[in-house]
C-alpha positions in Angstrom: -6.8 22.6 160.2 -8.8 21.6 156.9 -7.3 20.4 153.9 -8.0 20.4 150.2 -6.9 17.8 147.8 -5.9 18.0 144.1 -5.1 15.0 141.6 -3.3 15.2 138.6 -3.7 12.5 135.9 -0.2 11.7 134.0 -0.9 9.1 131.3 1.8 6.5 130.6 2.9 5.5 127.2 3.8 1.7 126.7 6.4 0.0 125.1 7.4 -3.5 125.3 9.6 -3.2 128.4 8.8 0.0 130.5 5.9 2.5 130.6 7.3 6.2 130.6 5.2 9.3 131.9 3.9 11.1 128.7 4.8 14.3 130.8 7.7 15.4 133.3 6.2 14.5 136.9 9.3 16.6 138.4 8.0 19.8 136.3 4.5 18.9 137.6 5.2 18.3 140.8 7.6 21.6 141.1 4.6 23.8 139.6 2.2 22.5 142.2 4.8 23.4 145.2 5.1 26.8 143.8 1.4 27.5 143.8 1.5 26.1 147.7 0.6 22.5 147.2 2.5 19.7 149.1 3.5 16.5 147.7 1.4 13.7 149.0 1.9 10.7 147.0 2.2 9.0 143.6 -0.7 6.3 143.1 -0.6 3.6 140.1 -3.6 1.4 139.7 -3.1 -1.5 138.1 -5.4 -1.3 134.9 -3.8 -2.8 132.1 -2.2 -6.7 131.3 0.6 -7.9 133.4 -0.2 -5.6 136.2 0.6 -2.1 134.6 -0.8 0.9 135.0 -1.6 2.8 132.1 -1.5 6.0 134.2 -0.6 7.4 137.7 -2.0 10.4 139.8 0.3 12.4 141.7 -1.6 13.6 145.0 -1.4 17.2 146.3 -3.0 18.8 149.3 -2.8 22.2 151.1 -4.8 23.6 153.9 -7.9 25.6 153.4 -8.1 29.2 155.1 
């Protein structure tokens, strides 16, 4: 079986103590599930000061026909 993958970038807005997603990631996951994608993982690279990520990526997969 072969799979295709999709990556959805979600930017974070940084505050002094925490960073919050600019989009509601639960809604993004639900929408992709309705379109046949399976949520696989959240990937958050350390890209700004103090080891915080400035974004994360939602990774989805689905079987190809």
